[in-house]
C-alpha positions as CSV (number, residue, x, y, z in Angstrom):
1,M,109.7,80.3,85.5
2,P,111.4,80.8,82.1
3,R,112.9,84.2,81.7
4,Y,114.1,84.7,78.2
5,P,114.4,88.5,77.6
6,N,115.7,90.3,74.6
7,G,116.0,93.9,73.4
8,S,118.5,96.6,74.2
9,G,119.4,99.0,76.9
10,A,119.6,98.5,80.6
11,F,116.2,96.9,80.5
12,C,115.3,94.0,78.2
13,Y,111.8,92.9,77.4
14,L,109.7,89.8,76.7
15,K,106.0,90.6,76.7
16,G,106.7,93.4,79.1
17,N,109.1,91.5,81.3
18,M,112.6,92.7,81.8
19,F,115.9,92.4,83.6
20,K,117.3,95.5,85.3
21,Q,120.9,96.2,85.9
22,I,121.4,96.8,89.6
23,I,125.2,96.9,89.7
24,S,127.0,98.3,86.7
25,P,130.5,97.1,86.1
26,N,133.7,98.8,84.9
27,P,135.2,96.5,82.3
28,N,138.2,98.7,81.7
29,I,140.1,97.8,84.8
30,A,143.5,96.1,84.9
31,C,143.5,92.3,85.2
32,R,146.0,89.6,86.1
33,P,146.4,87.0,83.4
34,G,144.6,83.8,84.4
35,W,142.8,85.5,87.3
36,C,139.4,85.6,85.5
37,L,137.1,85.5,88.6
38,E,139.2,88.2,90.3
39,Y,138.8,90.4,87.2
40,V,135.0,89.9,86.8
41,R,134.2,90.4,90.5
42,K,136.3,93.5,90.6
43,T,134.6,95.0,87.6
44,F,131.5,95.0,89.8
45,G,133.4,96.1,92.9
46,L,133.0,92.8,94.8
47,G,135.3,91.1,97.2
48,I,136.5,87.5,97.4
49,V,133.9,84.8,98.1
50,N,134.7,81.8,95.9
51,P,138.2,80.6,95.1
52,T,137.6,79.7,91.4
53,A,135.2,80.3,88.6
54,T,134.1,76.7,88.8
55,A,133.3,77.1,92.5
56,A,131.4,80.4,91.8
57,W,129.3,78.8,89.0
58,N,128.5,75.8,91.1
59,A,127.4,78.0,94.0
60,S,125.3,80.4,91.9
61,P,121.6,80.4,92.8
62,T,120.7,82.0,89.5
63,K,122.1,79.8,86.7
64,H,120.8,80.1,83.2
65,R,122.0,77.2,81.0
66,D,121.1,79.0,77.7
67,R,122.2,81.8,75.5
68,N,119.1,83.9,76.0
69,F,121.1,86.8,77.4
70,P,119.6,89.9,78.9
71,A,120.6,93.2,77.5
72,A,122.7,93.8,80.5
73,W,126.2,93.1,81.9
74,V,126.3,89.5,83.1
75,P,129.0,86.9,83.8
76,V,129.3,84.0,81.4
77,W,130.8,80.8,82.7
78,F,132.8,77.9,81.2
79,S,134.6,74.7,82.0
80,V,138.1,74.4,80.5
81,A,139.6,71.1,79.3
82,G,142.4,70.3,81.8
83,V,141.8,73.3,84.0
84,P,139.6,72.5,87.0
85,A,139.3,76.2,88.0
86,G,137.2,76.9,84.9
87,H,136.7,80.4,83.3
88,V,134.4,83.3,83.7
89,A,134.1,86.4,81.5
90,L,132.0,89.5,81.3
91,R,129.4,89.8,78.6
92,A,128.3,93.3,77.6
93,P,124.7,94.3,76.5
94,D,125.9,94.5,72.9
95,G,127.2,90.9,72.9
96,S,130.9,91.7,73.2
97,V,132.8,89.8,75.9
98,F,135.6,91.0,78.2
99,S,138.0,88.3,79.3
100,T,141.5,87.8,80.8
101,T,142.4,86.0,77.6
102,N,145.9,87.3,76.9
103,P,148.5,85.4,78.9
104,A,150.9,88.2,79.1
105,S,148.7,91.3,79.4
106,T,147.1,93.2,82.2
107,V,144.5,94.6,79.8
108,P,141.4,92.6,79.4
109,R,140.7,91.5,75.9
110,K,137.4,92.6,74.3
111,H,136.0,89.8,72.1
112,P,133.3,90.8,69.6
113,N,131.1,87.8,70.7
114,L,131.1,84.6,72.7
115,D,132.1,82.5,69.7
116,D,135.2,84.6,69.1
117,L,136.3,84.1,72.8
118,M,135.8,80.3,72.5
119,G,137.6,80.2,69.2
120,V,140.7,81.9,70.7
121,Y,140.9,79.5,73.6
122,A,140.4,76.5,71.3
123,R,143.3,77.6,69.1
124,A,145.4,78.0,72.2
125,G,144.7,74.4,73.1
126,L,142.3,75.3,75.9
127,P,138.9,74.5,74.5
128,L,136.0,76.0,76.5
129,T,132.7,74.4,77.2
130,Y,130.0,77.0,77.7
131,L,128.0,76.4,81.0
132,G,125.7,79.4,81.0
133,W,125.2,82.9,82.4
134,S,124.1,84.0,85.8
135,E,122.2,86.9,87.4
136,D,124.8,87.1,90.2
137,V,128.5,87.1,90.8
138,Q,129.5,85.0,93.8
139,G,126.0,85.3,95.2
140,T,125.6,89.0,94.8
141,P,122.9,89.9,92.2
142,V,124.1,92.2,89.4
143,V,120.8,92.1,87.5
144,V,117.3,91.6,88.9
145,W,114.1,90.3,87.3
146,A,111.3,92.8,87.0
147,P,107.9,91.2,86.2
148,D,105.2,92.4,83.9
149,P,103.7,95.7,85.2
150,A,100.1,95.5,86.2
151,P,97.8,96.3,83.2
152,V,96.4,99.9,83.3
153,K,92.9,100.9,82.4
154,L,91.8,104.5,82.1
155,L,88.6,105.4,83.9
156,T,86.8,108.8,83.8
157,V,85.6,110.7,86.9
158,T,81.8,110.9,86.6
159,A,81.1,112.7,89.9
160,A,81.7,116.4,90.5
161,V,84.8,115.5,92.5
162,A,86.6,112.2,93.2
163,T,88.3,112.0,96.5
164,V,91.7,110.3,96.4
165,R,92.6,108.2,99.4
166,T,95.6,106.3,100.7
167,T,93.4,103.4,101.9
168,P,90.2,101.9,100.5
169,R,87.9,103.5,103.0
170,V,86.5,106.8,104.2
171,E,88.6,108.1,107.1
172,P,89.5,111.7,108.2
173,G,93.3,111.2,107.7
174,N,93.6,109.2,104.5
175,V,93.0,111.8,101.9
176,A,96.1,111.7,99.6
177,R,98.3,114.8,100.1
178,A,99.0,115.0,96.4
179,Y,95.3,115.5,95.7
180,P,93.9,117.6,98.6
181,A,91.0,118.9,96.6
182,G,90.3,115.6,94.8
183,I,90.0,115.1,91.0
184,S,87.4,117.0,89.0
185,R,84.7,115.5,86.7
186,G,86.0,114.3,83.3
187,A,89.6,113.7,84.5
188,K,91.2,110.3,83.6
189,V,92.4,107.9,86.2
190,A,94.8,105.1,85.5
191,A,93.5,102.0,87.3
192,V,95.3,98.7,87.9
193,G,92.5,96.9,89.7
194,Y,90.0,97.1,92.5
195,V,89.3,95.9,96.0
196,K,86.0,95.2,97.7
197,G,84.8,95.1,101.3
198,V,84.2,98.7,102.6
199,D,81.0,100.6,101.6
200,P,81.4,104.3,102.5
201,F,77.7,104.8,102.6
202,P,76.1,101.6,104.0
203,R,72.9,103.3,105.1
204,D,71.7,104.0,101.6
205,G,70.9,100.4,101.1
206,K,73.2,100.0,98.1
207,L,76.2,97.7,98.1
208,D,78.8,100.1,96.7
209,D,81.9,98.6,98.4
210,A,84.4,98.6,95.5
211,W,87.4,100.8,95.4
212,I,89.6,101.4,92.4
213,K,93.3,101.2,92.9
214,T,95.3,103.7,90.8
215,V,98.7,103.2,89.2
216,S,100.1,105.5,91.9
217,G,98.8,103.2,94.7
218,Y,95.9,105.4,95.8
219,Y,92.2,104.4,96.1
220,I,89.1,106.1,94.6
221,W,85.5,104.9,95.3
222,A,84.3,103.1,92.2
223,N,81.0,104.8,92.3
224,V,82.6,108.1,91.3
225,L,84.4,106.5,88.4
226,G,81.4,105.2,86.6
227,N,80.9,102.3,89.0
228,S,82.2,99.8,86.4
229,L,84.8,97.1,87.2
230,A,84.8,95.6,83.8
231,G,88.3,94.5,82.7
232,L,89.9,95.2,86.1
233,P,91.4,92.4,88.2
234,R,90.2,92.0,91.8
235,L,93.1,92.6,94.2
236,N,91.7,91.2,97.4
């Protein structure tokens, strides 16, 4: 599935989709010149798994061979002419890149962007070839994909009271504790879909077996919400 988010902040969006940062790094730690993988993994507080940046990139299960970066902290990976170990750096949400660039400094260098990093290496006789970015560092996820949220439709309580239940059926112990007295007529309910299969009053001869699922994960009998399922997806 293509995942090409953009935007800003810890979440980045594409038609409602987003990546979420699950481990936030500290880019302002000391580094050892040339020990790029050590620096990047330590910014996320991670231990040793792979011996080199090349090995870590090859082993990554979440490779993205593009520049459609999420608005989050992610590792960016390179091959280096004449250097089998390769290179990895840390890209910030604003596009700047932290790297163990300076050969005689224990302070990581902050490049304004990826092109600046590659230009510095090229001028030093070590041209980089960009490989991509990943959602993980040495197999540990640092960002996670969050899919589109379910669409929400507002429904109105049409009965005197709508009982809110934890399961789509009438049982003595499944009234939602958050709504012990139910919801009064005229109140709005945010619905994400409906399920069918359990008619709470089968003896009346009407097939009213649909239950609305709310955005909070509760269930309300569709009959007390206007008995309309239009525009709602069936969830079972």
